[in-house]
C-alpha positions in Angstrom: -41.0 38.6 25.8 -44.3 37.6 27.2 -46.1 38.3 23.9 -43.5 36.2 22.1 -44.0 33.1 24.4 -47.8 33.6 24.0 -47.5 33.7 20.2 -45.3 30.5 20.2 -47.9 28.7 22.4 -50.8 29.7 20.2 -48.8 28.7 17.1 -47.9 25.4 18.6 -51.6 24.7 19.4 -52.7 25.7 15.9 -50.1 23.5 14.3 -51.1 20.6 16.6 -54.8 21.0 15.8 -54.1 21.2 12.0 -51.9 18.0 12.2 -54.6 16.3 14.2 -57.2 17.2 11.6 -55.0 16.0 8.7 -54.4 12.7 10.5 -58.2 12.3 11.1 -58.9 13.0 7.4 -56.2 10.5 6.3 -57.6 7.8 8.5 -61.2 8.1 7.3 -60.7 8.9 3.7 -61.3 5.5 2.1 -63.0 5.8 -1.2 -66.3 4.0 -1.9 -64.5 1.6 -4.2 -62.1 0.7 -1.4 -65.0 -0.1 1.0 -66.9 -2.1 -1.7 -63.7 -4.1 -2.6 -63.1 -5.0 1.1 -66.8 -6.0 1.5 -66.8 -8.2 -1.6 -63.5 -9.9 -0.5 -65.0 -10.6 2.9 -68.2 -12.0 1.3 -66.2 -14.3 -0.9 -64.4 -15.6 2.1 -67.8 -16.6 3.6 -68.8 -18.2 0.2 -71.5 -15.6 -0.5 -70.1 -14.8 -4.0 -70.5 -17.1 -7.0 -67.5 -17.0 -9.2 -66.2 -18.3 -12.5 -62.5 -18.9 -12.8 -60.9 -19.3 -16.2 -57.3 -20.5 -16.7 -55.6 -19.6 -20.0 -52.5 -20.8 -21.7 -51.0 -17.4 -22.5 -48.6 -18.9 -25.0 -51.3 -20.6 -27.2 -54.3 -18.4 -26.3 -56.4 -21.4 -25.3 -58.6 -22.0 -22.4 -57.2 -24.8 -20.3 -59.7 -25.0 -17.5 -62.9 -23.3 -16.0 -64.7 -23.7 -12.8 -67.7 -22.0 -11.3 -69.5 -22.0 -7.9 -69.4 -20.4 -4.5 -65.7 -20.4 -3.8 -62.8 -18.7 -2.1 -59.5 -18.3 -3.8 -55.9 -17.7 -2.7 -52.4 -18.3 -3.8 -49.8 -20.4 -2.0 -46.0 -20.5 -2.0 -46.0 -23.3 -4.5 -47.3 -21.4 -7.5 -50.7 -22.8 -7.0 -54.1 -21.2 -7.1 -56.0 -22.6 -4.1 -59.7 -22.9 -4.8 -62.0 -23.8 -1.9 -65.6 -24.6 -2.9 -68.7 -24.9 -0.6 -70.6 -28.0 -1.6 -73.1 -28.4 1.3 -73.8 -26.7 4.6 -70.5 -27.1 6.5 -68.9 -29.1 3.7 -66.1 -27.9 1.5 -63.7 -29.1 -1.2 -60.2 -27.8 -1.6 -58.6 -27.8 -5.0 -55.3 -26.6 -6.5 -54.5 -25.2 -9.9 -50.8 -25.1 -10.7 -49.7 -21.9 -12.3 -46.5 -21.3 -14.3 -45.1 -18.6 -16.7 -47.5 -19.7 -19.5 -50.7 -19.7 -17.5 -52.9 -16.8 -16.3 -56.3 -16.9 -14.7 -59.3 -14.6 -14.6 -61.9 -14.6 -11.8 -65.4 -13.3 -12.6 -68.1 -12.6 -10.1 -71.3 -14.3 -11.4 -73.4 -13.9 -8.2 -77.1 -14.3 -8.8 -77.0 -16.7 -11.8 -77.9 -19.9 -9.9 -80.3 -20.8 -7.1 -78.3 -23.8 -5.8 -75.6 -22.5 -3.4 -73.8 -25.8 -3.2 -73.0 -26.6 -6.8 -69.7 -26.3 -8.5 -68.5 -27.3 -11.9 -65.1 -28.1 -13.4 -64.5 -27.9 -17.1 -61.3 -29.3 -18.5 -60.7 -27.9 -22.0 -58.8 -30.9 -23.4 -59.8 -33.8 -25.5 -58.7 -36.4 -22.9 -60.6 -35.5 -19.7 -64.4 -35.1 -19.4 -66.2 -32.3 -17.6 -67.3 -32.9 -14.0 -70.4 -31.5 -12.3 -70.8 -32.1 -8.6 -74.3 -32.0 -7.1 -75.2 -32.9 -3.4 
């Protein structure tokens, strides 16, 4: 009977240690891509990534709008893409792009293509509105 209790205790300790090891591996097993993605997302939130956003009309295959600059993006509950641009030290512009079932957007990281960290450009692809470039 003593040997049986002893074996149960040893087995319980081994199972506990194995479970602890599996838990430790699961908590620390982020891939390199996961880490890089989290870092780039954080950098974009601090306006350290220059981006180009292109909005397409998916029904007609035409580009409706483009913008580029150091910006952070998010979506809100009103089907809008919220674009916040850094335009000067401690100065920002917040813009909204309405999205519907016919529009899609693509965000491209173009970091390193400009030396002015406070520029942003808006391009409207219509015949009515002109392009706008904002410089401090």
